[in-house]
Each structure stands twice: as C-alpha cells, then as structure tokens.
N, C-alpha and C positions, 0 to 999 in steps of 0.2 A: 817840494817847495821850489817855485820858479825863481831862478837866479838871473834870468834875462828878461828884457822887456822888448816887445815887438817894435821893429823899426830902429832900435838902438844898435850902435856899432860896438864891436868887441874885438880883442886880440887874444889869440890862444895858439897852442901847439897841438897838431893832430896826433892823437895818442894811439888810435886803432882804426879798424875798418868794421863796418857792418857787413853782413853776408851779401849785401847788394853792391859792395864796393864803395860805399860812401865813407868819408872820413868822419871820425868821432873826435870832437873837442869837448872840453869840460870847462864850465865857468862855475867856480865854487862847487864843484862836484856834480853840477847839472849838465847832462849831455846835450850837445847840439850836433846835428848831422849836416854835413856839407858835401856837395857833389864835387868831383874832379879835384880832390886834394890828396896828397900822399902822406903816409905816416912820417912823422918827424918834421913836417913843414910848419913854419910859423906863419899864421894867416890873420888877416883882418876880415871880419865878416859882419853882415847885418842879419839880425834875427828877423825872419819873415813869417814864420808860423810857430806859435808858442802854445804848448799845453802844459798840464800840471807835471808830466813826467819827463818830457823832452821837447826839443824845438828843432826846426829846420832853418838853416841859414843860407844866405847868398854870399859868396866870396867876393870881396871888394879888391883885396890885394894879397899877393903871396909875398910875405916879407923875407922868408928864407926858403929857398927851393931845395927839394930833395934831389940828390944825384940820380935817382931812379925815375925822375919825371921825363917824359918825352912829349914833343909836339905831336898831337894826334895825326896819324897819316892821312886821315879822311877829312876833307873840307866840310862835310855835312855833320861831323860828329856831334857838335854842340846843339844841333837841331833834331837829329834823327834818333829814334829810340832803339835802333838795332843793336848798338854797342854801348857799353856802360863804362869801360875802364881803359880806353885808348890813351889816357894820359899816363898810365903806368908802362914802363918799359917791360921787356919780356921777363926779366929776372923778378921784377916786382909783381907782375901778374902771377907768376909761378908761386911766389912766396905767399901772396894773398890767397890763392886757391888752396894751398896746403893748409894755411891758417884756418880757412872756413871749415875744412874737413876736420882738423884737429879740435877746433872749438866744439863742433857737434859731437864728435866721438868721445873726447876726453873731458870736456867741461859739462856739456849737456847730459850725456849718458854716463859719464864717469867710468869709462871702460879701461882707461889707462893703457892704451895700445900704442905701438910704434906707428907713427904716420910717416911714410916714405916721402921723399921729395916728389914734387909734381912731375909727371912724365909729359914733356912738352914736344911740340912739333912746329911745322911752318906756321907763323903767326898770321899770315895774310893769304887771301885767294884760295881758301880751302873748301868752301861750302859747295857740295855737289847738288844741292837743292835750293832753289830760290822761289819764294812765294811773293809775288809782286802785285799789290792792289793797284787798281786803275780807277781814276776819277776824272770828272770834268769840273774845273773850278773857273767860274766866270767865262765859260766857253772854251777854256784852255785845257788840253789833255795833260794830266799829270800821272806819272808812274814812279813808284819808289817804295819807301817804307814809312810806317806811321811815326809821328812825333810821340814822345813818351806820354803814356796815359791818355791817348786821344785817338780819334779816327781821322785826323787830318794827315794827309800824305805830304812827306817831304819829297819834292820832285828831284830825283837824282839821275845823274848820267853815268856814275861809276861807283860801284860798291867794292870796298877793299877787302871784304871777306868772302864774297862770292867769286867763283872761278871766272877767268877772263872771258871764256866763251859765253858765259851767262850775261856778262856786261854787253858783249857784242850783239847777242841775240835780243836782249832787252831793248837796246837803242834801235835796232833794225825794226822790231815789231812796233815800237812807238811811232817811228816815222810812217810806217805803213798804215797804222790805225788812223793817223792824222790825214794821210793821203786819201784813204778810203772813207773817211768820216764815219767810222764804225760806231754803232750805238753803244754808249757806255752806261753802266748801271748807276742809278742814283739811290742811295741807301734810304733816305727819308721817304721818298715816294714809292720805293720798290718798283720803279720803272727802269727801262733800258736793259741792255743785253750783257755786255762784258764786265765781269766783276774782278777777276784776277787772271794773271798769267803765272803759270808754274813752269819752271825749267829744271830738268834733272839731267845729270851727265854721269857717265861711268868714270873710272879712275884715270883713264888716259884720254878722255874726251872723244874716243872713237865712236861712241854712241850717245846721242842726246835726244831727250824727249821734251816736247813743248805741249803744254796743256792750256787750253782756253776754257776758263770756268765761266759759265753763262747762266743768266736768269732766264731759263727757257731753252728750247731746243733749236731755235732759229739759227741757221748757219750763215754767217756773213764773212767767212774766213777763206773762201776758195782761192782768191788771188793772193792772199797773204801766205797761205799754205804753199802755193806754187812758187812764190818768191823765196820763201824759206828754204824749200827743197833745192832751188837753183843756187842760192848763195851759200848755204851751209850744208854740204853733202853729208856731214856727220849727223844731221837730224834724221834719225831712223824711225821716229814715232811722233805723230802729232795727234792729239786726242782732244775732243770736246767733252768736258764734264758738265753735267747739268745740275745746277743748284738753284731752284726757284723758291727756296724757303726764305723767310725773314729771319736771318740768323747771322751770328759772327763766325760760325763754322765755315771753313773755306770750301771743302768739297761736298758735292752732292752724291747721291747713291748710283747715278747712271752715267756711263761714259760711252762715247761713240768714237771709233777710230776714223780719223780724217786722212791719215797717211801712214803707210808702213804697218808695223805691228802695234799691239797695245802695250808693249814692254820694251825696255832696253836691258842689256845683259852686262853685268859687272863681275869682276873676279875679286874675291876676298879670301885671304889665307889659302890661296891655291884652289878654291872652289868657285864655281860659276853660279850666279844668281840672276833670275829674271826679276826685274823691278817694274811694277806697274804704277800708274798714276797715284793710286792711294796706298801703295805698299809702305810699311814702315821700314826705313833703311837709314842707318846713321849717316849724318851729313858730312862727316870728316873721314875720308877713306884711310889716310895715313895713320891717324890716331885710333881709329876703330880697330885696325889690325893690331896695333900695340895693346889696346885694351883687351881684346879677345885673347891674344897670345898670353898676356899676363894671367887672365882667368884660367886658361888651359894649363899654364905652368903651375899655378897655385893648386890646381886640382891634383897635380902629380899623378897622372893616370898611368896604370900599369898595363892596360890593354884588355883586361877581362871584365871591366866594369859595365854596369848598366847605368846610363845617364838619363835622368828625366829633365828635359828642358822646358821649364814652365815659362809662360809669356813668350812662346817660341817664335812668334811672328812668321816671317817667310823662311825660317829655319837656319838663319845665318850662323850663330855660334855652335849650335848642335851639329850641323853638317860639317863645320870646320873641324870638329872633334871626332868625326865618324871613323877615321882610320886609326884612332888611338884607343878605341873602346870596342866592347863586344856588341853593345846595343844602344841606340838613341831612341828615346820616346819623347816626342814633342807634344805639348798641350797648349792650345790657343783658343781664345774665345771668339775671334773674328774668322768667319767661315772662309772668306776669300784668301786670308793669310794661310789657313790650313791647306787649301788647294794649291797655293803657291809653294808652300814648303814641300808638299808631295811632288810637285812638278820639278822643284829644284833638286830634290833627292834623285829623281829619275835622270835629270840633266847631267848629274855628276856620276851616274852609274852606282849610286850608293844603295845597297840593299839591306842595310842593318838599321834603317830608320823608319819608325812608324809615327804617324801624326793623328792626334785625336782632337775633335772639336768639343769645347766645353770649358767650364771653370776648373782650374787645376785642383781646387779644394774638393770638387766632386769627382773628377776623373781619377786622381791619384789613389784614393782609398780603394776604388773599384779595381784598379790594376794590381794593387798590393794583395787584395783578396784573391785575385786570379793567379797569384804566385810570383808577381814581378818583384825583384829586390831592387830597391833604389839605392845604389851605392853612392852616387853623387847627384845632387839636384842643383841645376843652374837656375838662378832667379835673376831676372832682369826686368823689374816692374816699371810702370810709368811713374811720373813725378810723385804721385800720391802714395807710392810705396805699396806694401802688402796689406791686405785685409787681415784682421786677427783670425778670421775663420780659416784663411789659407795658412797662416803661421801655425795654428793649432793642428791642422792636418799634417803639415810639414814635420812638426815635432812627433806626431803619432807615427808617421812613416819612418822616422828615425834613420835618415841617410847617414853614412859615415862622414860625408862632407857636404857643405852647402857653399857653392860659389855664388856670391851676391854681387851683381853689377848694378850700380845705382846712379841715377842722374839727379839725385836730390839728397845731399848729406843730412838734411833734417829728418827725412823719413828713414834714411839708412840707420841713423843712430837709434831712432825709436824701435825699429825692427830688430836691430842687433841686441838691444837691451832686453827685449822680449824673449829672444832666442837664448840669450845668455842665462836668463833665469831658469831655463829648461835644460841647461847643460851643454849648449853649443857655444864654444869659445873660439875667438879669433886672436891672433897675435899681432897682426899688422893690417893697415889699410893703405892702399896706394891711390892717390889722386891722379887722374889722367885728363889732360886739358883737350877736350874735343871742340871747345868753343872759344878760341883765343879772341881777345878784345871785348868779351862779354863776361858777365858775372857767373855764368853757368859752369859747372864742373861735374865730371863723372868720377866715380871711385869704385875700386874693386877690392874685395876681401874674400877670404875663405874661413868658414866657421866649421870646426870639427867637433863631433860628438865626444864628450869627455867620458 
C-alpha cells in the first residue's frame, strides 16, 4: 500500500542503507530510497518516483546531520557516476560495507557467520587503471566519466580516486587532442576515430601504459606519442587498441604497439607480473595485497598442498602462493590470460605452476582423473559468481578447503549457501575495501569440508 504521493514533501529519519549506499526512510512502514543521506539523519524530502512497493525521493533539507557526514572531496561528485558514497566519512564507509556483507551472508543466506570489520586503506588516489571516454559536444572536446545511468560525459580535470599521474596524463592528452584536432568517435553515427583513453600504472608509477582505443586502425597519434614520451619518461608502453564494433564494450580484440613494450611490469606480494592492455588486474594495489594475503593466511598452507587456482587470470594469487605449496594449477577461460600466466611464472623463476585453458568445470574433473589431488581450490569469479555446473564439480572434486574471493556479496552468499548444503562450511567472512568512495566491496572467506 502506497503511503506517499508523488511530488509531496515528507519528513523522516534515515533507518538503513540499500546495498547501493542509498538511505532508506519509512513513511507508515512504506520504504523510500534517498541518495546521499546517512543513517540516523533527520531529513525532509520530496517523493519523485512512486510505485506500489517503494519510492525514490529527492532530499530537500537535512534537518539533523550525522557526525559521520563529510563534504565530498570531489567537486564533480553530485554529477559524476564514478563514486556513490563520498558523503560518508571513512568510518561510515567501512561500516556500510561490512553491513552489506553481513546482510547478504546472515540475513539472505542465513549462514550466521562472524563478519569481521572491513579492511580499509588509503581512501583517495588509489586506482591504477583509468578508462576515460572521449566525446565532442557542440564542437567541444570532453573527457571524463559518465553521469549516473547515462552515456553523457562529465568533463573533469581531476579525479580523486585515480592516481595523480593519471590525472596529469589525462589533461596532457586532452590538450594535445584539441591542438591536433584529432578525430573523435560519435556513438550515434558510429563515425570518427578516438573512443576511449585507458591509463594503467604500476605500484610506484615507474611504469605507465597509455592506450588509445579507436574505431578503426587509422593512427593519428604520432605527435601525441612523441610528446608523451618527452614529457612523461615513465610512460613505457603506448598501445592502439582497435574496436570498430557498435558496442558498449571498451576494448576490441586487436592491439598495435606505438611505443615501447605491449606491457608494463608490477610487483604484487613479492612477485612480478606483466600487465597488458586487456589483462585483468585489480585496480587497488595496496588493498589487493591485503586481500590476497588474507586469502593465503586463511588457507593455512603447510607447504605440501596442491592448489587449483580457478578463474586464474594472469596468475596473480596462485603465483603469490607458489613458494608456500607443492604445486599450483591454474585454470582460465581466456587464452591470452593463460599465456600471460605462463609468462609470469617464467618471469619469477617459478617451476611448480601449470596453466590450463578451458572452463574449470571441464578441466578440474579431467585433472582429478589423472591423479591430481586438489587440496585447496582458490575461487575468484567475476561479479556473476560461480555457475552451478562449476560448484557441482567443485563439490565432486572435494578439496579440503575452498578460498573464495568475491567482488559481489550477493553472489557470494548464494554460492556459499549452495556449498554449505554439501558440507562445506565457513566460520567468518572478511570484507576488504578495494573501491573507497564507491558502493563496491570485495570479501574473502574459507570454506572447509566437514
């Protein structure tokens, strides 16, 4: 039953948060979602979108302010869709993220586990990868990030969550694109050249990669490449990636090196990794080291185990564990990632790691038939979590422990519930904040065969 009417004003106290960081107020038990408010605040709002089960509102006044409210550090925050919770101070962000994990694990899945405090890190200037769309609007070049739920770009000069060198390079490239009058892609007509700029850097900024993503293989970047090399000596790799499809997907399948190598090198937990333009590599170096270290500590390795690293990517967590175990077996569905993982093993002089191309649910049973014993399985899936076919094979393979690293608490609780029914139990889950100022959260747990 609707208790509010569209365009009417109401007063209420914020009771809770949605998993997206919006505040929840209730009018006669009817929930209304409000952006940029904190738990405990008394607010006046207008109902702007009303349906039978809930409404969305626009905040008119904050009548009582939470001590955990902060002024967003970023001047673009209320227009840009990159961050969602900059009005929360660090303590409130950590509390909100712990709550999201707790609600999923203990309310949704009813697993009644201990949820540790969120592991936090530097809240600003952490992103080692920036994907920056480029457009021309009324003849003016704009570069920045999309407005929420749109393809309109907020033209920005400084992003507070990407690293300083990314901001410097972004502005430098923007000036050069204007100077050179470079052809810019137009989404509606599918005409024009430059679609995105991608910037990646290693942990100490000693190596930076710049990628021009283009609609076709025409190269208009020779003088920009020359200028980048002269101004930023740490730019060790400049690549043109060709994406001539009508798509929202950023990268195409083909890349051409314009300067230096096709990769940069980073160090993670003492191991070196080559990272290419399309490699998956976590965006927050400091917090990734904490996350992987937690996963390795939870695995409580004795040194003689065989680890199967599913969704292994370029090999990062498996190779980090290589000197604590007898054998690492990585399984990955992306061919280029398998080649990268093999190369990264060689780069580190690691000879106890093998990598297989294919779906883990198909490769794992084959390996077990060949006599491989899976003592510990590492699972680090994309946001959609694990397929039931994969979980069924995992149950069949029956490892002693499953270390599950998740970037989506909703699919984590679903998968943990499925595994628990088959005798795999966890005692705790630890949230790790890899994405400060945003609604996203990673979590890590270990499930043991009972």
